[in-house]
ZAMARGU-4260 file (C-alpha; in steps of 0.2 Angstrom, whole numbers, plus 5000, padded with zeros to 4 digits):
<rodrens>
0) 4821/4373/4684 | 4819/4391/4692 | 4821/4383/4709 | 4838/4374/4705 | 4845/4390/4697
5) 4840/4400/4712 | 4849/4387/4723 | 4864/4386/4712 | 4866/4405/4711 | 4863/4408/4730
10) 4873/4394/4736 | 4889/4397/4725 | 4887/4379/4718 | 4886/4387/4700 | 4901/4397/4703
15) 4911/4382/4710 | 4906/4371/4696 | 4910/4383/4683 | 4927/4386/4690 | 4929/4368/4693
20) 4927/4365/4675 | 4943/4376/4672 | 4952/4371/4688 | 4946/4358/4700 | 4960/4363/4713
25) 4954/4381/4714 | 4936/4374/4715 | 4940/4364/4731 | 4947/4379/4740 | 4931/4389/4735
30) 4920/4375/4741 | 4931/4375/4758 | 4928/4393/4760 | 4910/4392/4756 | 4907/4377/4768
35) 4917/4385/4782 | 4918/4404/4780 | 4922/4407/4798 | 4938/4396/4798 | 4955/4405/4799
40) 4959/4403/4781 | 4976/4409/4775 | 4984/4408/4758 | 4994/4393/4765 | 4979/4383/4771
45) 4969/4386/4755 | 4983/4382/4744 | 4984/4365/4754 | 4966/4362/4751 | 4970/4366/4732
50) 4985/4355/4733 | 4996/4368/4726 | 5010/4380/4731 | 5004/4397/4739 | 5011/4407/4724
55) 5003/4396/4711 | 4987/4396/4721 | 4986/4415/4723 | 4990/4418/4705 | 4978/4405/4698
60) 4964/4410/4710 | 4966/4428/4704 | 4966/4424/4686 | 4950/4413/4689 | 4940/4422/4700
65) 4945/4440/4697 | 4951/4445/4715 | 4963/4438/4728 | 4957/4424/4739 | 4956/4436/4754
70) 4945/4448/4746 | 4934/4433/4740 | 4933/4427/4758 | 4928/4444/4765 | 4915/4446/4751
75) 4908/4428/4756 | 4908/4432/4774 | 4898/4448/4771 | 4886/4438/4760 | 4883/4426/4775
80) 4883/4440/4787 | 4868/4448/4778 | 4859/4430/4780 | 4864/4428/4798 | 4859/4446/4802
85) 4842/4443/4795 | 4839/4430/4809 | 4833/4440/4824 | 4836/4426/4836 | 4854/4427/4832
90) 4865/4441/4841 | 4877/4451/4831 | 4891/4444/4842 | 4886/4426/4838 | 4886/4431/4818
95) 4903/4439/4821 | 4910/4424/4829 | 4902/4411/4816 | 4910/4421/4802 | 4927/4421/4810
100) 4929/4438/4817 | 4938/4439/4833 | 4928/4454/4840 | 4912/4462/4837 | 4921/4478/4832
105) 4931/4470/4819 | 4915/4462/4811 | 4906/4479/4813 | 4920/4489/4803 | 4920/4475/4790
110) 4902/4475/4788 | 4901/4494/4788 | 4913/4495/4774 | 4902/4481/4764 | 4885/4489/4768
115) 4888/4507/4772 | 4881/4505/4790 | 4883/4496/4806 | 4876/4478/4807 | 4863/4484/4820
120) 4857/4498/4808 | 4856/4486/4794 | 4846/4473/4805 | 4834/4487/4810 | 4829/4491/4793
125) 4820/4475/4792 | 4819/4463/4776 | 4808/4474/4766 | 4817/4489/4767 | 4834/4479/4764
130) 4826/4471/4748 | 4822/4488/4741 | 4840/4493/4743 | 4847/4478/4734 | 4845/4484/4716
135) 4853/4501/4720 | 4868/4493/4729 | 4869/4481/4714 | 4871/4496/4702 | 4884/4504/4714
140) 4894/4488/4713 | 4894/4488/4694 | 4900/4505/4692
</rodrens>
């Protein structure tokens, strides 16, 4: 049971399922972003996935998720960035490309806003040092 819970929490499946219970259209858009975070998503393209108008989609998304689709997508990309940067075989440029950033500089700026340091610095810390920081960062996000 713990393995299923861990998979659901880490893959976003639980979140998508819960939102899907309230609005399957928004859940489709979330699933699309989760399955292809590097795509050039716009409010219009996400609204099409959700089979909704742009204004209704944006309003309903914010109501259910608690943030705009673009903020959600950025957070999702940064969550994926942490995983990709944990793979030493993957260059920072490749991670940036996979996540839809047009340049390493744009990716680095977004990651620095998210993590408080550059992708290269974050990667150099190593997995054990990063795990030690997670509880502290979670407390910062809650305040």
